[in-house]
KEMILUM-628923 format. One line per 8 residues: for each residue x, y, z of C-alpha. Coordinates in Angstrom, 1 decimal. Each point is the difference from the previous one (the first is absolute). Last residue first. Layout:
BEGIN
X/Y/Z | ...
% end
This chain:
BEGIN
-41.0/32.5/16.8 | -1.8/1.2/-3.1 | -1.6/-1.6/-3.1 | -1.3/1.2/-3.3 | 3.0/1.7/-1.5 | 2.6/-2.6/1.0 | -2.5/-2.7/-0.8 | -0.1/1.1/-3.6
-3.1/1.4/-1.8 | 1.3/3.6/0.1 | 3.4/-1.2/-1.4 | -1.8/-2.1/-2.6 | -1.9/3.1/-1.1 | 3.2/1.9/-0.5 | 1.4/-2.8/-2.2 | -3.2/-0.3/-2.0
0.0/3.8/-0.6 | 3.6/-0.3/-1.4 | -0.3/-3.1/-2.2 | 2.2/-3.0/0.5 | 0.4/-1.9/-3.3 | -1.5/-3.5/0.1 | -1.3/-2.5/2.6 | 3.3/-0.5/1.7
0.3/3.8/0.4 | -2.8/-0.2/2.5 | 2.6/-1.5/2.3 | 1.2/3.5/0.5 | -2.5/0.4/2.9 | 0.8/-3.3/1.7 | 3.7/0.8/-0.1 | -0.6/3.3/1.8
-2.2/-1.6/2.7 | 2.5/-2.9/0.4 | 2.9/2.3/0.5 | -1.8/2.2/2.5 | 1.4/-1.7/3.1 | 3.5/0.6/-1.2 | -0.6/3.7/0.7 | -1.8/2.9/-1.8
0.1/3.6/1.2 | -3.2/1.5/1.3 | -2.9/2.2/-1.1 | -2.0/-2.9/-1.5 | -0.8/1.7/-3.3 | 3.3/1.6/-0.7 | 2.1/-3.0/1.2 | -2.3/-2.4/-1.8
0.1/1.9/-3.3 | 3.8/0.3/0.2 | 0.3/-3.7/0.6 | -2.2/-0.8/-3.0 | 2.0/2.4/-2.2 | 3.3/-1.7/1.0 | -1.5/-3.5/-0.6 | -1.2/0.9/-3.4
3.3/1.5/-0.9 | 1.9/-3.0/1.3 | -2.3/-2.3/-2.0 | 0.6/2.0/-3.2 | 3.8/0.0/0.3 | 1.0/-1.8/-3.2 | -2.7/1.0/-2.5 | -0.9/3.5/1.2
3.4/0.9/1.4 | 1.8/-1.0/-3.2 | -2.7/1.8/-2.2 | 0.5/3.1/2.1 | 3.7/-0.1/-0.4 | -0.3/-0.6/-3.7 | -2.1/3.1/-0.4 | 2.2/2.0/2.3
3.2/-0.4/-1.9 | 2.2/-3.0/-0.8 | -0.5/-3.2/2.0 | 2.2/-2.8/1.1 | -0.6/-2.9/2.4 | 3.2/-1.5/1.4 | -1.0/-0.7/3.6 | 2.2/2.9/1.1
-2.2/2.3/-2.0 | 1.0/1.6/-3.3 | -1.1/3.4/-1.1 | 0.2/1.9/-3.2 | -0.9/3.7/-0.1 | 3.3/1.3/-1.3 | -0.7/3.6/-1.1 | 1.5/1.6/-3.1
2.4/2.8/0.8 | -0.7/3.7/-0.6 | -0.2/0.9/3.7 | -2.7/-2.7/0.4 | -1.6/-1.6/-3.1 | -3.2/-1.6/-1.2 | -2.4/1.9/2.2 | -3.6/-0.4/1.2
-1.3/2.4/2.6 | -0.7/-1.1/3.6 | 1.5/2.9/2.0 | 3.3/-1.6/0.8 | 0.4/-1.2/-3.6 | -1.6/-3.1/-1.5 | 2.2/-2.2/-2.2 | 1.6/-1.0/3.3
-2.8/-2.5/0.8 | 2.0/-3.1/-0.8 | 2.9/1.3/2.2 | -2.3/-0.1/3.0 | -0.5/-3.8/-0.1 | 3.7/-0.4/-0.5 | 0.8/2.3/2.9 | -2.3/-1.6/2.5
1.0/-3.7/-0.6 | 3.7/0.3/-0.1 | -0.2/2.8/2.4 | -1.1/-2.3/2.8 | 2.7/-2.7/-0.4 | 2.6/2.6/-0.8 | -0.1/2.1/3.1 | 2.0/-2.2/2.3
2.4/-0.7/-2.9 | 0.7/3.7/-0.4 | -0.2/0.6/-3.7 | -3.3/1.7/0.3 | 1.2/3.6/-0.3 | 2.4/-0.9/-2.8 | -2.8/-1.6/-2.0 | -2.2/3.1/0.6
2.7/2.3/-1.3 | 0.3/-2.2/-3.0 | -3.7/0.3/-0.6 | 0.3/3.8/0.3 | 2.7/0.0/-2.6 | 3.6/0.8/0.8 | 2.2/3.0/-0.2 | 3.5/-1.0/1.4
1.1/1.2/3.4 | -1.3/-3.0/1.9 | -0.5/0.1/3.7 | -2.3/3.0/-0.4 | -2.6/-2.3/-1.6 | -0.3/-2.0/3.2 | -0.6/3.2/1.9 | -2.7/1.0/-2.4
-1.8/-3.3/0.4 | -0.1/0.2/3.7 | 2.6/-2.1/1.9 | -1.0/-3.0/2.1 | 1.1/0.4/3.7 | -2.8/-2.0/1.5 | -1.5/-2.9/-1.9 | -2.9/0.8/-2.3
-3.4/-1.1/1.3 | -1.1/-3.4/-1.3 | -1.9/-0.2/-3.3 | -3.8/-0.1/0.0 | -1.4/-3.1/-1.6 | -3.8/0.6/0.0 | 0.2/-0.5/-3.8 | -2.0/3.0/-1.3
0.3/2.7/2.6 | 3.4/-0.6/1.7 | 2.0/-1.7/-2.8 | -1.4/2.2/-2.7 | 0.6/3.2/2.1 | 3.5/-1.3/0.8 | 0.8/-0.2/-3.7 | -1.3/3.6/-0.6
1.9/1.3/3.0 | 3.2/-1.7/-1.0 | -0.3/0.9/-3.7 | -0.2/3.7/1.1 | -0.8/2.5/-2.6 | 1.6/3.4/0.1 | -0.4/3.6/1.2 | -2.7/-0.1/2.7
0.6/-3.7/0.8 | -2.2/-2.7/-1.5 | -2.4/-2.6/1.2 | -2.8/2.4/0.6 | 0.3/1.2/-3.6 | -0.1/-3.4/-1.7 | -3.0/-1.2/2.0 | -2.1/3.1/-0.8
1.1/0.2/-3.6 | -1.5/-3.4/-0.6 | 2.2/-2.4/-2.1 | 0.6/-2.5/2.8 | -3.7/-0.2/0.6 | -0.8/-1.5/-3.4 | -0.3/1.6/-3.4 | 2.3/2.7/-1.5
3.3/0.2/-1.9 | 0.0/-2.9/-2.4 | -3.7/0.3/-0.4 | 0.3/3.7/-1.0 | 2.4/-1.0/-2.8 | -2.6/-2.2/-1.6 | -3.3/-0.1/1.8 | -1.4/1.0/3.3
-3.6/-0.4/1.1 | -1.2/3.2/1.6 | -2.7/-0.1/2.7 | -1.3/3.4/0.8 | 0.8/2.7/2.6 | -1.8/3.3/-0.1 | 1.8/3.3/-0.5 | -0.3/-0.4/-3.8
1.6/-2.2/-2.6 | 0.1/-0.6/-3.7 | 3.0/-2.1/-1.1 | 3.8/-0.1/0.0 | 1.9/-1.1/3.0 | 3.1/2.0/0.9 | 0.1/-1.0/3.7 | -0.4/3.6/1.2
-2.6/0.9/-2.6 | -2.0/-3.2/0.6 | 0.4/0.5/3.7 | -1.6/3.4/0.1 | -2.6/-1.0/-2.6 | -1.2/-3.0/2.0 | 1.2/-3.6/0.1 | -1.2/-3.3/1.5
2.3/-2.8/-1.0 | 0.2/-2.7/-2.7 | 2.1/-3.0/-1.1 | -0.2/-1.5/3.4 | 2.5/-2.7/1.0 | 1.3/1.4/3.3 | -3.2/0.5/2.0 | -1.7/-1.9/-2.9
1.1/-3.3/1.6 | -2.6/0.7/2.7 | -2.8/-1.0/-2.4 | -2.9/2.5/-0.3 | -2.9/0.3/2.4 | -1.5/3.0/-2.0 | -0.3/2.0/3.3 | 3.5/-1.0/1.2
2.0/0.1/-3.2 | -1.6/3.4/-0.9 | 0.6/1.3/3.5 | 3.7/-1.0/-0.2 | 0.4/2.0/-3.2 | -2.0/2.9/1.4 | 2.3/0.2/3.0 | 3.1/-0.3/-2.1
-1.0/2.7/-2.4 | -1.4/2.1/2.9 | 3.4/0.1/1.6 | 1.7/1.0/-3.2 | -2.7/2.7/-0.6 | 0.9/1.5/3.4 | 3.6/0.2/-0.9 | -0.7/1.5/-3.5
-2.2/2.7/1.6 | 2.7/0.7/2.6 | 2.5/0.5/-2.9 | 2.7/-2.1/-1.6 | 0.5/1.9/-3.2 | 3.1/1.8/1.4 | 1.9/-3.3/0.7 | 3.7/0.9/0.1
-0.5/3.5/1.4 | -2.9/-1.1/2.1 | 2.0/-2.7/1.7 | -2.5/-2.8/0.7 | -1.6/0.6/3.4 | -2.1/-2.9/1.3 | -2.0/0.7/3.1 | -3.4/-0.2/-1.6
1.3/-3.1/-1.8 | 0.4/-1.7/3.4 | -3.8/-0.5/0.2 | 0.4/-2.4/-3.0 | 1.9/-2.4/2.2 | -1.2/-3.1/-1.9 | -1.4/-1.6/3.1 | -0.6/3.3/1.7
-1.9/2.1/-2.6 | -1.3/-3.2/-1.5 | -1.9/-0.8/3.2 | -1.1/3.5/0.8 | -0.9/1.3/-3.5 | -1.6/-3.3/-1.3 | -1.7/-0.7/3.3 | -1.5/3.5/0.2
-1.0/-0.1/-3.7 | -2.2/-2.9/1.0 | -2.3/2.7/1.4 | -1.4/0.5/-3.5 | -2.0/-3.2/0.5 | 0.5/-2.8/-2.6 | 2.5/-1.8/2.2 | -2.4/0.1/2.9
-2.7/-1.6/-2.1 | 2.3/-2.8/-0.9 | 0.9/-0.6/3.6 | -3.7/0.1/0.9 | -0.8/-2.7/-2.6 | 3.0/-2.1/1.1 | -1.0/0.1/3.7 | -3.7/-0.7/-0.3
-0.2/-2.9/2.5 | 2.6/1.7/2.2 | -1.9/3.3/0.0 | -3.5/-1.4/0.9 | 0.0/0.4/3.8 | -2.8/2.6/0.0 | 2.2/2.7/1.5 | 2.9/-0.9/-2.3
-2.3/0.3/-3.0 | -1.3/3.3/1.4 | 3.5/1.4/0.4 | 1.0/-1.0/-3.6 | -3.1/1.6/-1.3 | 0.3/3.2/2.0 | 3.6/0.6/-0.9 | 2.8/-1.7/2.0
2.4/2.3/1.9 | 3.1/1.4/-1.7 | 3.4/-0.8/-1.7 | -2.1/-1.2/-2.9 | 1.4/-3.5/-0.9 | 1.7/-1.1/3.2 | -1.9/2.4/2.3 | -3.3/-1.3/-1.6
1.0/-3.7/0.1 | 1.3/0.0/3.6 | -3.1/2.0/0.9 | -2.4/-2.5/-1.5 | 1.9/-2.8/1.7 | -0.2/1.7/3.4 | -3.8/0.5/-0.4 | -0.3/-3.6/-1.2
1.6/-1.5/3.1 | 3.6/-0.9/-0.5 | 0.4/-3.8/0.2 | 1.7/-1.2/3.2 | 3.1/-2.0/0.5 | 0.2/-3.6/1.3 | -1.4/-1.1/-3.3 | -2.8/-2.5/-0.4
-2.5/2.9/0.0 | -2.7/1.3/2.4 | -2.0/3.0/-1.1 | 0.2/2.7/2.7 | 2.0/2.2/-2.5 | 2.8/2.2/1.4 | 0.0/3.8/0.1 | 2.7/2.2/-1.4
1.3/3.2/1.7 | 1.1/2.6/-2.5 | 1.4/2.8/2.1 | -1.0/3.7/-0.2 | -3.7/-0.8/0.3 | 0.1/-2.5/2.9 | 2.8/2.1/1.5 | -2.6/2.8/0.4
1.0/3.4/-1.4 | -2.7/0.1/-2.7 | -2.6/-1.5/2.3 | 0.3/3.0/2.4 | -0.5/2.4/-2.8 | -3.1/-1.9/-1.1 | -1.5/0.1/3.5 | 0.7/3.8/0.3
-1.6/0.7/-3.4 | -3.1/-2.0/1.1 | -0.4/2.3/2.9 | 0.5/3.1/-2.2 | -2.8/-1.2/-2.3 | -2.3/-1.0/2.8 | 0.3/3.5/1.7 | 2.6/0.5/2.7
-1.2/1.1/3.5 | 2.2/-2.1/2.3 | -2.8/-2.5/0.3 | 0.1/-0.6/-3.7 | 3.7/-0.7/0.2 | -0.7/-2.6/2.7 | -2.7/-1.5/-2.2 | 2.6/-0.6/-2.8
2.4/-1.6/2.5 | -2.7/-2.3/1.2 | -0.8/-0.9/-3.6 | 3.6/-0.9/-0.6 | 0.0/-2.3/3.0 | -3.4/-1.4/-1.1 | 1.5/-0.8/-3.4 | 2.5/-2.4/1.5
-2.6/-1.6/2.3 | -2.3/-0.6/-2.9 | 2.8/-1.6/-2.0 | 1.7/1.9/-2.8 | 0.7/-1.6/-3.4 | 3.6/0.4/-1.2 | 2.2/2.5/-1.8 | 0.1/2.4/2.9
-0.9/3.0/-2.3 | -2.5/-2.1/-1.9 | -1.6/-1.3/3.2 | -0.2/3.7/1.2 | -1.7/1.0/-3.3 | -3.5/-1.4/0.1 | -0.7/0.0/3.7 | 1.4/3.5/0.3
-2.2/1.2/-2.9 | -3.1/-1.5/1.6 | 1.0/1.8/3.3 | 0.2/3.4/-1.7 | -3.3/-0.5/-1.8 | -1.8/-1.0/3.2 | 1.5/2.8/2.0 | -1.2/2.7/-2.4
1.6/1.8/-2.9 | 0.4/3.6/-0.8 | 1.0/2.0/-3.1 | -2.7/-1.7/-2.0 | -0.9/-3.2/-1.7 | 2.6/-2.6/1.0 | -1.6/-3.4/0.1 | 3.1/-1.9/-1.2
2.2/1.6/2.6 | 3.6/-0.8/-0.8 | -0.2/0.5/-3.8 | -2.6/2.8/0.4 | 2.5/1.8/2.3 | 2.7/-0.4/-2.7 | -2.2/1.4/-2.7 | -1.6/2.7/2.1
3.6/1.0/1.0 | 1.0/0.5/-3.6 | -3.1/2.0/-0.6 | 0.6/2.3/2.9 | -2.1/-0.3/3.2 | -1.5/3.1/1.6 | 0.5/3.7/0.2 | 0.1/1.3/-3.5
3.5/1.0/-1.3 | 1.4/3.4/0.7 | 1.6/2.3/-2.6 | 2.3/2.9/1.1 | 1.3/2.4/-2.6 | 3.0/2.4/0.5 | 1.3/3.5/-0.6 | -1.8/0.8/-3.2
0.5/3.5/-1.6 | -2.1/1.5/-2.8 | 1.2/3.0/-1.9 | -1.7/3.3/-1.2 | 2.6/2.6/-1.1 | -0.2/3.8/0.0 | -1.9/0.6/3.2 | 2.9/0.0/2.5
1.9/2.5/-2.1 | -2.8/2.6/0.4 | 0.1/2.4/-2.9 | -1.1/-2.7/-2.4 | 2.1/0.1/-3.1 | 1.1/-3.8/0.1 | -3.6/-1.2/0.0 | 0.0/-3.8/-0.1
-3.0/-2.3/0.7 | -0.2/-3.8/0.3 | -3.5/-1.4/0.3 | 0.0/-3.8/-0.3 | 2.4/-1.2/2.9 | -0.6/-3.7/0.3 | 0.6/-2.4/2.9 | -0.1/-3.5/-1.4
-0.6/-3.4/1.7 | 0.8/-3.1/-2.0 | -1.1/-3.4/1.3 | 1.8/-3.4/-0.2 | -1.0/-3.2/1.8 | -3.7/0.6/0.3 | -2.4/-0.7/2.9 | -3.1/2.2/-0.2
-0.3/3.7/0.4 | -2.1/2.6/1.8 | 1.2/3.5/0.3 | 1.1/2.5/2.6 | 1.0/3.6/0.0 | 2.2/2.4/2.0 | 1.9/3.2/-0.8 | 2.5/1.0/2.6
1.4/3.6/-0.1 | 3.4/1.4/-0.4 | 1.6/3.4/0.4 | 2.9/0.7/-2.4 | -1.9/0.8/-2.2 | -3.6/1.1/0.4 | -2.5/-2.6/1.1 | -3.1/0.5/-2.2
0.5/-3.2/-2.0 | -3.3/-0.3/-1.9 | -0.8/-3.7/0.2 | -1.3/-2.7/-2.4 | -1.0/-3.6/0.8 | -0.4/-3.4/-1.6 | 1.1/0.7/-3.6 | 0.4/-3.3/-2.0
3.3/-1.0/-1.7 | 0.9/-2.8/2.5 | -0.9/2.2/2.9 | 0.1/3.8/-0.4 | 0.4/2.9/2.4 | -0.3/3.5/-1.6 | 1.7/2.8/1.8 | -0.9/3.6/-1.1
2.2/2.9/0.6 | -2.1/2.9/1.3 | -1.5/2.3/-2.5 | 0.1/3.8/-0.9 | 3.5/0.1/-1.5 | 3.0/-1.3/1.9 | 0.4/-1.6/3.4 | 2.7/-2.4/1.1
-1.3/-3.3/1.2 | -0.1/-2.4/3.1 | -0.6/-3.7/0.6 | -0.1/-2.7/2.6 | -2.3/-2.7/-1.4 | -2.0/-2.4/2.2 | -1.7/-3.1/-1.5 | -2.3/-2.5/1.6
-0.8/-3.3/-1.6 | -3.5/-1.5/0.5 | -0.5/-3.7/-0.7 | 1.4/-3.1/-1.7 | 3.5/-0.8/1.2 | 3.5/-0.5/-1.5 | 0.0/3.1/-2.2 | 3.4/0.2/-1.6
1.9/3.2/-0.4 | 0.9/2.5/-2.7 | 1.2/3.7/-0.2 | -0.4/2.7/-2.5 | 0.5/3.8/0.1 | -1.7/1.8/-2.8 | 0.3/2.8/-2.6 | -0.8/3.6/-0.8
3.0/2.2/0.9 | 2.0/0.6/3.1 | -0.9/-3.3/1.7 | 2.1/-0.2/3.1 | 1.0/-2.9/2.3 | 1.0/1.0/3.5 | 3.0/-0.3/2.4 | 1.8/2.9/-1.7
-1.5/0.4/-3.4 | 0.3/-3.1/-2.1 | -1.5/-0.5/-3.5 | -3.2/-1.2/-1.5 | -0.6/-3.7/-0.9 | 0.2/-3.3/1.7 | -0.5/0.2/3.7 | 1.8/-2.0/2.7
3.0/2.4/0.2 | -2.1/2.8/1.5 | -2.0/-2.0/2.6 | -2.5/-2.8/-0.1 | -1.4/-1.5/3.3 | -1.9/-3.3/-0.1 | -2.2/-1.0/2.9 | -0.9/-3.6/0.7
-3.2/-1.1/1.6 | -1.1/0.0/3.6 | 0.8/-3.7/0.6 | 0.3/-0.5/3.7 | 1.6/-3.5/0.5 | 2.0/0.4/-3.2 | -1.1/-2.1/-3.0 | -1.3/-3.5/0.2
2.3/-2.0/-2.3 | 2.9/2.4/-0.3 | -0.2/1.0/3.6 | -0.2/-3.7/0.9 | 3.1/-0.8/-1.9 | 2.0/3.0/1.3 | -0.8/-0.8/3.6 | 0.9/-3.7/-0.5
3.2/1.3/-1.6 | 1.1/1.8/3.1 | -0.4/-3.1/2.2 | 1.8/-2.1/-2.7 | 2.9/2.4/-0.1 | 0.3/-0.1/3.8 | 0.1/-3.8/-0.3 | 2.8/0.3/-2.6
2.1/2.1/2.4 | -0.6/-2.5/2.8 | 1.3/-2.8/-2.3 | -2.1/-2.7/-1.5 | 1.8/-2.9/-1.8 | -0.4/-1.2/-3.5 | 3.3/-1.9/0.0 | -1.2/-3.3/1.3
-3.3/0.2/-1.9 | 1.5/0.2/-3.5 | -2.2/1.9/-2.5 | 2.8/2.5/-1.1 | 1.7/-2.5/-2.2 | 3.6/-1.1/-0.9 | 0.5/-2.7/2.7 | -0.8/2.7/2.5
-1.0/3.6/-0.6 | -0.4/3.0/2.4 | -2.9/2.3/-0.7 | 0.7/3.6/-0.9 | -1.1/2.6/2.5 | -3.7/1.0/-0.1 | -1.5/3.2/-1.5 | 1.4/-0.1/-3.5
-0.7/-3.6/-0.7 | -3.3/0.2/1.9 | -1.4/2.5/-2.6 | -3.7/0.1/0.9 | -3.0/-0.3/-2.2 | -3.4/-0.6/1.6 | -2.8/-2.6/-0.5 | 0.0/-1.0/3.7
0.5/-3.8/-0.3 | 1.6/-0.4/-3.4 | 2.1/3.2/0.3 | 1.2/-1.0/3.5 | 1.0/-3.5/-1.2 | 1.8/1.4/-3.0 | 2.1/2.4/2.1 | 0.7/-2.5/2.7
1.0/-2.7/-2.5 | 2.4/2.4/-1.7 | 1.6/1.1/3.2 | 0.4/-3.5/1.4 | -2.7/-1.5/2.1 | 1.6/-1.7/3.0 | 0.4/-3.8/-0.2 | -0.1/-2.3/3.0
3.0/-2.2/-0.5 | -0.8/-2.9/-2.2 | 1.2/-3.4/1.3 | 0.2/-2.8/-2.5 | -2.6/-1.9/-1.9 | 1.4/-3.4/1.3 | -0.7/-2.9/-2.4 | 0.4/-3.5/1.4
1.5/-2.1/-2.8 | 3.1/2.2/0.1 | 0.8/-1.3/3.5 | 2.1/2.5/1.8 | 2.7/-0.7/2.5 | 2.2/2.7/-1.7 | 3.2/-2.2/-0.1 | -1.2/-3.5/-0.6
-3.5/0.7/-1.4 | 0.6/3.0/-2.1 | 3.4/-1.3/-1.1 | -1.6/-3.3/-1.1 | -2.8/1.7/-1.9 | 2.5/2.2/-1.8 | 2.1/-3.1/-0.9 | -2.9/-1.9/-1.4
-1.5/3.0/-1.8 | 3.3/0.5/-1.8 | -0.1/-3.6/-1.1 | -3.6/0.4/-1.2 | 1.0/3.1/-2.0 | 2.7/-2.0/-1.8 | 3.6/0.9/1.0 | 2.2/2.0/-2.4
3.3/-1.1/-1.6 | 2.6/2.8/0.2 | 0.3/3.4/-1.8 | -3.3/1.3/1.6 | 1.4/0.1/3.5 | -1.4/-2.5/2.4 | -1.2/2.1/1.6 | -1.8/3.3/-0.6
-3.1/-2.0/-0.6 | -2.0/2.2/2.3 | -0.9/-3.0/2.1 | 3.5/-1.4/-0.1 | 1.7/3.2/1.0 | -2.6/0.7/2.7 | 0.2/-3.5/1.5 | 3.8/0.1/0.2
0.0/3.4/1.7 | -2.8/-1.3/2.4 | 2.3/-2.9/0.8 | 2.5/2.4/1.2 | -2.6/1.8/2.1 | -1.4/-3.3/1.3 | 3.3/-1.0/1.7 | -1.6/-0.9/3.3
-2.9/-1.8/-1.8 | 2.4/-2.1/-2.1 | 1.8/-1.4/3.1 | 2.8/-1.6/-2.1 | 3.2/1.9/-0.5 | 1.0/-2.6/-2.6 | -2.7/1.2/-2.4 | 1.4/3.5/0.0
3.5/-1.3/-0.6 | -1.3/-2.1/-3.0 | -1.7/3.0/-1.5 | 3.1/2.2/0.1 | -0.6/3.8/-0.5 | 2.7/2.7/-0.4 | -1.6/0.9/-3.4 | 1.6/-3.1/-1.4
1.2/-2.4/2.6 | 1.3/-3.2/-1.7 | 1.8/-2.3/2.4 | -2.3/-2.9/-0.3 | -3.1/2.2/-0.3 | -1.3/3.3/-1.3 | 0.9/0.4/-3.6 | -0.1/-3.6/-1.2
-2.0/-0.9/3.1 | -3.2/1.7/-1.0 | -1.9/-1.7/-2.9 | 0.9/-3.7/0.3 | 1.0/-0.2/3.6 | -2.9/2.1/1.2 | -2.4/-2.2/-2.1 | 1.6/-3.2/1.5
-0.4/1.5/3.5 | -3.7/0.6/-0.4 | -1.6/-3.3/-1.1 | 1.8/-3.0/1.5 | 1.9/1.5/2.9 | -2.6/2.6/0.9 | -3.0/-2.3/-0.3 | 1.8/-2.7/2.0
0.7/2.4/2.8 | -3.6/1.2/-0.1 | -1.3/-3.5/0.5 | 2.4/-0.5/2.9 | -1.4/3.0/1.8 | 2.6/2.8/0.7 | 2.6/0.9/2.5 | -0.4/-2.5/2.9
-0.6/-2.9/-2.4 | 3.3/0.7/-1.9 | -0.3/2.2/-3.0 | 2.8/2.5/0.4 | 3.2/-1.9/0.6 | -1.0/-3.4/-1.4 | -1.3/1.5/-3.2 | 3.0/2.3/-0.3
2.4/-2.8/0.6 | -1.7/-2.2/-2.6 | 0.4/2.8/-2.5 | 3.6/0.6/0.8 | 0.8/-3.7/-0.3 | -1.7/0.0/-3.4 | 2.0/3.0/-1.0 | 3.4/-1.4/1.1
-0.7/-3.3/-1.7 | -0.9/1.8/-3.2 | 3.2/2.1/0.2 | 2.1/-3.1/0.7 | -1.2/-2.0/-3.0 | -1.4/-3.4/1.0
% end
C-alpha cells in the first residue's frame, strides 16, 4: 500500500475515533460523517485546505481535528457561508453537485450549529420601528395628509444593506421628541388648528405686480392696475382691507376700483390726502378656487402742470398694504381630511357619537390590529376625560389620535400569532400580521380597506395569490420598486454621485434622476409583467425618455415620459441589461475615472452574493502604486500593479476582470471606444478560465453560468428586506425552497416575490 494512502487512511480513522466516540456524538452520526461527509471534504476541499495545504490561511483538516464542532461554530460558519454562496470550491476546480453541497451544509448545521434543517425555524425578528418612508406613507393613508418625514426625521440606520432591519431601527430620546412634535403637525394638517379663525393674507409693496415704488408704498401715477393673486381655500365671505391715499388734482378724488377675476366688486373715492392714509373695507363671497386674481385699478388719472397750487397738479393713487381674511370655518383641504376621518362630517361641529365612531374605525388601523372591548374602553376613558376638561368632541378626538401616534404600538410593528394549531413548534402569523407584512413589504404602508377586511374576515391566506396580484397592480407598488431597488441596486447612491463637471458636463441632475427612473421602470416592467429573471442581464430593451435618449445617443422620437425601447444594431451592443444602465455604471465609478474594482465588487455583492473580503491593512491606493513607476502606463496596467500583492490577488482576480468588461462606459455611464486616445481593453478572464470580451459577453456569461447564484442572491435580498432581519443558516431551506420554482422552468420575477411571501419564513414567527 502506498505510504500516502496509508497515511491518509490512518488520519481518517484517527479523526473518527477522536471526535465521534460515544461521548462526543451518536454512533449513527459518526457513520454519516465518515461515510458521507468526509469523502466530500477530501474530494473538494483538501487539495487547497488539507494535508499541509493552507490557502487563505485555512486548513480544513486542522479544523476537523479540533473536534467539538459546536465550540468552533464561528469557523464552521465560515465554511458554511463559502459553500452556501458557492464561493468555494473555486470555479477552476471540479464542482460538487447541489445534493452534495446540501449534504455538507446539513451536517454542519446539525453538528456545529445544533440545528435540524428538517425543522424550520422562522428566526427571531427584533420588533421593528417604522422607518421614515413607512411612517410617511402610513400617516398619509390613515389621515389623508402629506408630510415630509424624510426632511423632518433623521436618516434611518441600515443593516444588511436595508433600512427595514429591526435591530438597527432604534428609538433615541431625540427621535421620540420628533415623534411628539410630528403628532401635533399631523393632527393640525388633518383637523386644522384647535381654534380655526381663518387665515389672513397681508400684501405689501413688493407683493404687487404693476405700478412703481414710492417709499414703503406702491404708486399708480397714471391709469393702470396693481395685481395680486391668492388661493381661496374656503367657501364663504372674504373680508378685504386696503390702506390707501392719493394726491389731489382737478375736481375729483382718485378712484380705486377693486376687481376679482376680471369683475368689478367695489369702487372707492380715495379721500385721504397724501401722505395721510385711510382704510377702505369691503367683503365678497367666493367659492374654493386654486388661483384668483385681485386687481386695484386707478381709472381717472389727471395732470395739470400749470395749476398755481403745486399739490393740485398731479393726481396719483398710493397703496400701502392690502389685508384679505378668509372666512371663519373649515377650509376645503380640512373638510377633505375631516371627512376622511369622520364619515358623517356635515358641518363645522361633530357630536360624541360621530367622534367615537371615528375612533372605533381608525384606532385599529393605527395599531395594525383589532382592538378588544377592554382596549377600546381605555381610549374611550381618555376621550371622556378630555370632554370633562371642556374640550369639544373634535378636540377630544384630536387628543386621542395624538396619543395613538406616539404609542409604541404604532411606532413599532408588533405581529400577532394565529390561534390555529399547526404541526410546527412555531406559530403562524395571524391574518392581520400577515396582511401588514405584505403591505409593508410591497407598499411600505398599511393595508388598504380590501386587504384589511380580508384579514379581518380570515380570508387572506385562501386568497393570497389574488391579493398579491392586486397589490402588484396598485400604484403603491412604486414604493417597493423605489425602496427595494434603491437599496439592493444602490440606486439611492446616485443622488450622492458627483462626476467631475469639467469632464462630464452633460451629466446633469435631470440625467441623474432619469437614470434612476430607467432602472426602476425596467424592474417594474419585469415585475408587473412577470417576466423571466434572466432578463435582468439578458434584456434587449430598456425604459428610455428624451433626457436619456439624448444622453445615450439613441435615435427616435421621445418625450419626458419613459417608454420601452428595443435595441438593435449598434445600440444593442451598448445597451440592454442592468450592467449597461447609466445608474449602475455611475455609482460604481470615481468622480474622474471608472473603477473596475467598484464595478466588479458591485456584481459580486449585489448579483452573486459573494462579497470579497475587506482589503488587508497597509494596501496602497491606486495613485500610490502608480507613483512607484516612472513610466507612463495605462490605467489597466496601474490596476495590475495595485493588485500584484499576493494577498490582494485572489479577490482582485475576480473583481477587476468583471469590472474591465464594463470599461466601454465612462465614469458617467456614456459609451466610449477609447480612453486618452488609446483603444480600451475590455477583455476579462476569471481564475476558473472563463473568458469574455465586453459587457454583452459578461452579461451572457453571468446569465448562463451564474443564474442559480443570481436567483439565490435576489431571493436572499428579498427575504432580508421583507423580514427585517439578516439571514442565517436556519434560512437556507427557505431560500432553497423558493428558488426550486426554477426546476419547473425559467424563474419569473413576480413568481419569485410571491414564493417569498408564501414561504414559512414569511408566514411564521417565533
